[in-house]
Residue, then its C-alpha position, 0 to 999 in steps of 0.5 A: x444472489x445470496x447473503x455471501x455474494x456481491x456484484x463487486x468486492x474490493x480487497x484492501x481499504x486504503x485510499x485505492x480501495x475506498x475509493x473503488x467503494x464510493x464509485x461502485x456504490x454510487x453506480x447502486x452496485x453491491x459493493x464489499x469492501x474487506x479491510x484486515x486492519x483500520x480503514x485507510x491504509x497506510x494513510x492512518x501512518x502518515x502525519x501530514x498529506x500535503x499533495x492530494x488536491x483541495x488541502x494544502x495539508x491535512x492529516x492522514x488519519x482525517x483523510x483516511x477517515x473521511x473517505x470511509x465515511x464517504x464510501x459508506x455514505x453511497x452504501x458500501x459494506x466495509x467488513x473487518x476480515x483477512x483475505x487468504x485467496x482470491x480464486x475464480x470459479x467456473x461460473x465466472x463468481x470469484x470465490x475469496x476465502x477468508x483466515x476466518x469465517x465462509x468465503x464470499x462471492x462476487x462477479x468481478x473483483x478489485x485487488x487494492x491490498x496495497x503492500x508492506x515495507x521491504x526488509x534490509x535483511x541484515x543481522x540484527x534486523x529480526x533481532x531488535x524489530x520492535x525494540x528500535x528497528x521500525x518501519x514507521x516514524x508516525x507509530x513509533x517516533x515518539x518512544x525514542x525522544x532526545x535519541x540520536x536515530x538513523x533512516x535507511x532510504x533515499x525516496x520520498x518515505x525515508x525524506x518525509x519520515x526522517x524530518x518528521x523524526x527531528x520532533x522527537x530525536x536529538x538527530x536524525x541521519x539519513x543513510x543512502x546507498x547513493x549520491x542522488x536522492x529518489x525523493x522529491x526535490x522540495x522533500x530533500x531541500x526541507x531535509x537540509x535546511x533542517x538543523x537536525x538532519x544530516x546525510x551519510x551517502x554512499x553507504x549500506x547498512x552491514x548489520x544493526x548492533x544492540x545492547x541489553x536488547x535494544x538497538x545501540x548502532x549501525x555498522x556502515x560500508x562505505x561503497x567507493x572504499x569499502x571501509x566499515x564505521x558504525x553509527x551510534x544510534x538509539x533506533x533505526x527506522x527503514x524506509x527501502x521500498x515496499x513489497x506488493x500484497x500480490x499473492x492472493x490470487x491463486x491463479x496467475x496473473x501478469x505481473x512485472x519483474x518486482x511483482x506488481x501487476x500489470x494491467x490494461x488501461x480499465x486496470x483489469x489484470x489478465x485474469x478476466x474480472x479481476x482488477x487492480x488499483x494503487x500499490x499493487x499495480x505496476x506503475x511509474x509513481x505510487x502516491x494517493x492521487x495515482x491510487x485513487x485515480x486507478x481505482x476510479x476507473x477499476x470501478x466504473x470498468x468493473x460496474x460496466x462488466x457486471x452489467x454486460x455480463x448480467x444482460x448477456x445471461x438474460x438475453x433471449x435465445x434467438x429461436x430458428x425458424x425452419x422452412x419447408 
């Protein structure tokens, strides 16, 4: 095994990737964890985590740092690099190409690359990105002290971030295209109890407008009536879903209609030796707890596969005994 070859390589160091690295390391497998940014993924953009067993409440970056240290303790190597392609080779190894530097090789790969925010694709969104349009309340909320903000979306992220933004904003208006929210009822109840949060339902964003190079309002369409209205705001925070980073695999792997990998019970994709865990995998919900559960299964299954294939390669070939 050369210095750039590993038994198990993991792409993406969010909660799923860090957990996979922990279990792979515990199994004494030479483990590589590749991450383009800071280990922890979306945990680093989460103020408070209140639904992870064992912690009534813990800061996202703190949980991320603790998980990374745990993985390192068991021998995983964390390398900062951006992966551009994962390609199965004829000999069964997987080549992992990077944006810069030589590729790595691995006997099994676990993809835990997460995803990126879905955009509204409306006029003004790109124009005012970073100048009033944001996809991360923890990252950018402090820049909007005393301003009226709009939060677009109706899932857990939208409601959580709307409540978080009230520590800076004078008012937060949640804009949702339906009458019912997809978010957990507890989160919605907290938002309703917050005097700084109000709601505009059955509305979609038609345009994000601005003055002097910064967001000044949101043009909304009321779906039942078709009427247009303008909501004056100083910033727009968009939380309308996630797009999985499933474009790294250079060969076809089965996926659902939204691009999420379909896996078997062991988290293996339709490509042998390629596993998926966390937000790249098709499943009912996307939580830290489900990500670490997926990753535990994937790492144990990948370890078993590597061991079985290695034993098979070293198994003596039976010698036929001829008769007379």
